[in-house]
LOTI-721452 format. One line per field, with one value per residue (C-alpha): z, x, y; residue in three letters. Coordinates in steps of 0.25 Angstrom, whole numbers, plus 5000, padded with zeros to 4 digits. Layout:
// residues N
zz: [Z:...]
xx: [X:...]
yy: [Y:...]
aa: [ala:...]
// end
This chain:
// residues 454
zz: [5055:5053:5040:5034:5042:5055:5048:5045:5059:5067:5059:5067:5078:5068:5056:5042:5037:5050:5048:5058:5068:5063:5077:5080:5071:5058:5052:5044:5053:5063:5071:5070:5058:5051:5037:5033:5034:5024:5015:5016:5012:5001:4990:4996:5004:4996:4998:5012:5016:5010:5018:5030:5028:5026:5039:5046:5039:5044:5058:5063:5074:5080:5074:5097:5109:5120:5127:5134:5123:5118:5108:5089:5085:5071:5063:5062:5049:5038:5032:5037:5023:5024:5013:5014:5021:5034:5040:5053:5064:5079:5088:5095:5106:5107:5107:5097:5094:5095:5091:5104:5099:5085:5084:5077:5088:5085:5096:5094:5107:5117:5130:5141:5155:5157:5150:5156:5155:5142:5136:5121:5115:5102:5096:5103:5102:5100:5101:5112:5103:5106:5122:5128:5128:5122:5125:5127:5122:5115:5113:5125:5129:5141:5141:5156:5160:5147:5140:5132:5136:5132:5142:5142:5141:5142:5131:5131:5134:5121:5112:5099:5098:5105:5100:5109:5103:5113:5127:5136:5151:5162:5171:5172:5178:5170:5155:5145:5132:5121:5108:5103:5104:5096:5100:5087:5075:5067:5078:5081:5089:5103:5111:5121:5133:5143:5156:5164:5180:5185:5177:5176:5162:5160:5148:5147:5136:5133:5129:5114:5110:5110:5097:5094:5090:5089:5093:5096:5104:5098:5107:5123:5131:5145:5152:5165:5174:5172:5160:5146:5132:5121:5106:5094:5086:5087:5077:5078:5066:5068:5056:5050:5053:5065:5076:5086:5099:5112:5126:5139:5151:5164:5178:5175:5163:5148:5141:5127:5123:5110:5098:5085:5070:5061:5053:5041:5047:5051:5052:5061:5074:5085:5084:5096:5108:5117:5129:5134:5145:5152:5143:5131:5121:5107:5098:5084:5073:5059:5053:5040:5032:5031:5016:5014:5013:5019:5034:5042:5056:5067:5080:5093:5104:5119:5127:5140:5136:5123:5111:5098:5083:5081:5068:5061:5050:5037:5031:5016:5006:5015:5007:4995:4992:5002:5010:5025:5039:5052:5065:5074:5086:5095:5107:5115:5123:5128:5126:5115:5108:5102:5090:5081:5071:5059:5044:5032:5019:5007:4995:4981:4972:4984:4984:5000:5005:5020:5028:5043:5050:5061:5068:5081:5090:5096:5101:5087:5083:5075:5064:5055:5057:5047:5048:5042:5038:5024:5017:5022:5036:5047:5062:5072:5086:5093:5107:5113:5125:5125:5117:5109:5108:5101:5093:5082:5076:5065:5053:5042:5029:5025:5012:5005:5009:5013:5027:5039:5050:5062:5061:5073:5071:5082:5086:5094:5094:5080:5070:5068:5063:5059:5069:5068:5075:5075:5066:5063:5052:5052:5047:5059:5063:5076:5081:5094:5103:5118:5126:5141:5141:5132:5125:5129:5119:5113:5100:5096:5083:5075:5076:5083:5097:5097:5109:5109:5120:5120]
xx: [5185:5190:5197:5195:5205:5197:5186:5195:5202:5189:5189:5202:5192:5180:5180:5179:5172:5164:5155:5153:5142:5130:5127:5140:5143:5137:5151:5157:5169:5168:5180:5194:5194:5205:5211:5214:5199:5195:5206:5202:5188:5190:5186:5174:5170:5158:5150:5155:5150:5136:5135:5139:5128:5118:5121:5121:5107:5101:5104:5119:5118:5131:5144:5197:5196:5205:5210:5223:5231:5245:5259:5280:5285:5285:5273:5262:5258:5265:5252:5237:5232:5223:5224:5209:5196:5196:5185:5180:5182:5184:5195:5201:5191:5176:5175:5167:5162:5148:5140:5135:5127:5125:5122:5125:5134:5148:5158:5172:5179:5177:5184:5181:5185:5179:5170:5158:5163:5165:5165:5162:5162:5160:5151:5139:5128:5113:5101:5107:5119:5121:5119:5107:5104:5112:5125:5130:5143:5151:5145:5148:5143:5146:5146:5142:5133:5133:5127:5132:5125:5127:5134:5133:5146:5149:5152:5161:5154:5150:5153:5145:5149:5158:5164:5172:5181:5187:5187:5197:5196:5207:5196:5181:5181:5191:5188:5190:5183:5190:5185:5182:5171:5167:5160:5155:5152:5163:5172:5186:5186:5191:5196:5188:5190:5180:5183:5175:5179:5170:5158:5159:5163:5169:5173:5188:5194:5208:5218:5222:5236:5240:5233:5224:5210:5204:5206:5200:5204:5201:5207:5211:5218:5220:5232:5227:5218:5225:5233:5226:5229:5220:5223:5217:5220:5220:5221:5227:5219:5204:5208:5220:5231:5228:5238:5238:5232:5236:5230:5236:5227:5236:5236:5221:5222:5222:5235:5240:5252:5260:5256:5264:5263:5273:5283:5276:5262:5254:5240:5236:5228:5228:5217:5220:5229:5232:5242:5249:5254:5256:5268:5265:5254:5250:5241:5238:5231:5235:5243:5246:5253:5242:5244:5242:5230:5238:5239:5248:5245:5250:5256:5261:5267:5268:5279:5277:5284:5277:5270:5278:5275:5277:5280:5268:5269:5263:5254:5258:5249:5245:5252:5249:5238:5226:5233:5236:5235:5228:5227:5215:5217:5228:5228:5240:5241:5255:5267:5271:5259:5248:5238:5234:5223:5218:5218:5227:5222:5230:5232:5236:5229:5221:5213:5212:5209:5208:5213:5215:5228:5233:5246:5253:5264:5274:5288:5292:5283:5270:5267:5255:5247:5238:5223:5214:5203:5200:5200:5191:5191:5197:5201:5199:5200:5209:5211:5217:5213:5226:5238:5230:5216:5215:5204:5203:5190:5185:5177:5176:5169:5156:5161:5147:5142:5154:5148:5157:5156:5164:5178:5185:5199:5204:5219:5221:5237:5242:5233:5221:5208:5194:5183:5168:5162:5148:5136:5132:5122:5125:5138:5147:5162:5170:5179:5184:5186:5190:5191:5190:5197:5199:5187:5178:5179:5170:5171:5162:5161:5150:5137:5142:5147:5155:5158:5168:5167:5175]
yy: [5121:5106:5100:5087:5080:5081:5075:5063:5063:5058:5045:5041:5038:5033:5024:5028:5039:5043:5055:5066:5064:5073:5078:5083:5093:5099:5100:5088:5086:5075:5078:5072:5062:5054:5058:5044:5040:5050:5046:5032:5034:5044:5035:5031:5043:5047:5033:5032:5046:5043:5030:5037:5048:5038:5032:5045:5048:5035:5037:5040:5051:5051:5052:5029:5021:5023:5012:5008:5005:5005:5003:4987:4972:4967:4972:4962:4965:4974:4980:4984:4981:4969:4958:4954:4956:4948:4939:4945:4935:4935:4937:4925:4920:4921:4936:4944:4958:4961:4973:4979:4991:4998:5014:5026:5031:5035:5030:5031:5027:5016:5012:5001:5001:4987:4978:4985:5000:5006:5020:5023:5037:5044:5055:5059:5048:5052:5043:5034:5029:5014:5017:5024:5038:5049:5056:5071:5075:5065:5050:5042:5027:5019:5004:4999:4988:4982:4994:5006:5019:5033:5042:5058:5064:5079:5089:5101:5114:5121:5108:5106:5093:5081:5069:5058:5050:5041:5036:5030:5026:5024:5018:5016:5029:5038:5039:5049:5053:5061:5068:5082:5092:5105:5118:5120:5110:5115:5120:5114:5101:5101:5089:5083:5074:5069:5063:5053:5054:5043:5045:5060:5065:5078:5086:5089:5099:5094:5105:5107:5110:5124:5131:5119:5123:5109:5095:5082:5069:5055:5045:5044:5034:5033:5025:5027:5037:5051:5047:5048:5053:5058:5060:5067:5079:5095:5106:5121:5125:5118:5109:5102:5100:5092:5087:5075:5079:5071:5074:5068:5066:5067:5074:5077:5084:5083:5089:5091:5084:5084:5075:5074:5070:5062:5071:5077:5076:5088:5083:5072:5066:5055:5046:5036:5034:5022:5021:5008:5016:5030:5033:5024:5029:5029:5038:5036:5044:5050:5061:5066:5078:5088:5091:5075:5065:5054:5050:5042:5035:5043:5036:5044:5037:5042:5037:5045:5058:5063:5057:5056:5050:5035:5029:5022:5013:5015:5004:4999:5008:5018:5029:5038:5048:5046:5036:5035:5029:5032:5026:5027:5018:5013:5004:4998:4985:4989:4998:4988:4985:4995:4994:5006:5006:5014:5014:5016:5022:5018:5028:5026:5016:5010:5024:5026:5012:5012:5000:4997:5000:4992:4996:4990:4995:4986:4987:4990:5001:5002:4991:4989:4976:4970:4973:4963:4973:4977:4990:5001:4996:5005:5003:5014:5008:4998:4992:4980:4972:4965:4962:4952:4957:4970:4976:4986:4992:5002:5001:4991:4991:4982:4976:4976:4989:4998:5001:5003:4991:4988:4983:4975:4969:4960:4958:4944:4945:4942:4949:4958:4952:4958:4953:4954:4966:4961:4963:4976:4981:4997:5004:5006:5005:5005:5015:5010:4998:4996:4983:4982:4969:4956:4952:4965:4977:4987:4994:5007:5015:5021:5013:5001:4996:4982:4973:4962:4951:4939]
aa: [met:lys:thr:asp:leu:glu:asp:arg:leu:arg:ala:ser:met:gln:pro:leu:leu:arg:leu:pro:ala:pro:glu:arg:arg:thr:ser:thr:arg:pro:gly:pro:ser:ser:arg:trp:arg:leu:val:ala:ala:met:ser:thr:ala:val:ala:val:ala:ala:ala:met:val:ala:ile:ile:leu:ala:gly:arg:leu:ala:gly:gln:thr:ala:ser:ser:his:thr:pro:thr:pro:pro:pro:ile:gly:ala:ser:ala:thr:pro:ser:ala:ser:pro:thr:pro:gly:val:val:ser:gly:thr:gly:ser:trp:gln:ile:ser:ala:thr:ser:met:gly:asp:leu:ser:gly:val:ala:cys:val:ser:ser:gly:asp:cys:trp:ala:val:gly:thr:pro:ile:thr:asn:gly:gly:phe:gly:ser:gly:thr:thr:thr:gly:gly:gly:val:glu:ser:tyr:ser:gly:gly:thr:trp:thr:ser:val:pro:ser:pro:ser:pro:thr:gly:ser:ala:trp:thr:asp:leu:ser:ala:val:ala:cys:ala:ser:ala:ser:asp:cys:trp:phe:val:gly:asp:tyr:gly:lys:glu:ser:glu:gly:pro:asp:gln:pro:leu:val:glu:gly:asp:asp:gly:gly:ala:trp:ser:val:val:ser:pro:pro:leu:pro:thr:gly:ala:val:glu:gly:ala:leu:ser:ser:val:ala:cys:gln:ser:thr:gly:asp:cys:trp:ala:val:gly:tyr:phe:ser:asp:thr:asn:gly:glu:pro:tyr:gln:pro:leu:ile:glu:his:tyr:ser:ala:gly:ala:trp:thr:val:thr:ala:gly:asp:leu:pro:ala:gly:asp:asp:asn:gly:met:leu:ser:ala:val:ser:cys:ala:gly:ala:ser:asp:cys:trp:ala:val:gly:glu:gly:ser:pro:gln:ile:ser:asp:ser:thr:ser:ala:leu:ile:glu:his:tyr:glu:gly:thr:gly:trp:ser:val:ala:pro:ser:pro:ala:pro:thr:gly:ala:ser:gly:val:gly:ala:gly:thr:ser:leu:ser:gly:val:thr:cys:val:gly:val:ser:glu:cys:trp:ala:val:gly:asp:gln:thr:thr:gly:gly:asp:lys:gly:gly:val:gln:glu:pro:leu:ile:glu:gln:tyr:thr:val:gly:gly:trp:thr:ile:val:asp:ser:pro:thr:pro:asp:asp:asp:gly:leu:val:gly:val:thr:cys:ala:gly:ala:thr:glu:cys:trp:ala:val:gly:asn:gly:ser:val:ser:asp:ser:gly:asp:asp:glu:pro:leu:ile:glu:ser:tyr:ala:gly:ser:ser:trp:thr:val:val:ser:ser:gly:thr:ile:ser:ile:pro:ser:trp:leu:ser:ala:val:ser:cys:ser:gly:ser:arg:asp:cys:trp:ala:val:gly:glu:gly:val:val:asp:his:tyr:thr:gly]
// end
C-alpha cells in the first residue's frame, strides 16, 4: 500500500493539487506525486480540495514532455522570487498562443515530430476527450491533418488501470510512451513502456531493480533511434522510501541503470530527462530525508559512463519547516545550455508560499534565474525551439477566484516573461510543451490544449 509521498510525487508531472482520476482507481492515491506540492498547499488544502471536488462532480471524467533537450556562465538572476505580478504580453514578433481545444481530458506529455505530426498522452480519456472516439489503455491523442484524434493504445495483460506520463519520438515512425499501470486498484505501480514501430503499438514491461516491488516512469527522451532514456522512481517496500529509477533503451532492449540521491537524502524520484547528445543527458526531480518535510531539487548528469548527482543551487528563502524545492521539467539546446523548471516553497514566517523556480545550466554549472510569475504559480514543463526561443508551462492562479489557469512563460534570449495563453473560461492548467520548430508549438494539460504559431 502506498504512503502519502507517492500521492504527492505524481504532481511532478501535473500542476498543484491534481486529484486522482475517478475511473482509474477506487483508492485515493493517484500514483507518483510530489512532496513539495502538498507542502506548498497545506494552508489552503481544504478550500482547494473542495473546489476541485466541485469540478469533478460537475463533469471531469478523466484524470513531462520529452524532447531532445540539454545542459553554467554567470547567473542571470540571483533569486527566483518575483518582485511584482507581471503583465502578460507576447514574445518578440507576431506569434501568439491560442486555445485550440478545451475538455476535461488530463494530458501530461506531448511530442511533435513535425508541424503536422504530434502525440499527446495522459490518463485514459472517456467521452471522446478533445478528439474523437474513445481510447483503451492510456489516454493517447494524435495530431495529423490539422486535427487531434483519440488513438487506442494497448494495456498490459491483467491491468486494472494504465496511466501514460510522457512521449518521445526519435522519428515519425519511432516513438515511445512511458508511464505506469497496476493489476489492482490499490496494488503496487509497475513501470510501463509502449513502443511504436511504424504504427503498431506494443506493450513493453521494463525491468525493475533487483528487490523492487513497484515503480513508475515519468519522462522519456530519445537522442536517436535505438538510444533512449526514461526516468521515474522505484521502491523496495511498496511505499516510502522511494529511489530514482533510470532505464536505458539500447540494442533493442530496456535495461535498468543506477540512479542516486544526494548525501543525507533517502527518499526521492526523477521527474524529467533530456539529452544533448548520446553521452550527455540530464535528469531532474526531488529528494528529501525521510524524516523531514523539506525537499531539495535533485539533478543527475550522464556523461557517457554513468549517472551522478550534480549540485543544485538553493533559492533564497527556501528553507525552514515545510520549505523545499522541486524540479519537474528539463530541456537542453546544447551540451552547454539547459533549462530546468519547477517550484520552490518557502517556510518559516511566509507559511508555505509556492513560487516558480527556473534554473539554467551553462559551462559554470546550474544557476537560479528570475521568474516573473507571482506567488501560487508553478512551472511543470519546458522546451526550446532554439537558444533564444524557449517556453515554460504550468499553472497560474486567477486573482479574483483562485481558480487554476494556464501559465506560459517565454524566453527570447535575455529574460523570462509571462505571455498570454489565450482566453479560457474553465479551471485548467498546462503540464507539457513541445515545438516542432521555431514558431510552431503545442502545450497540453488538464482541460486545455494550446497552440503557438508565429
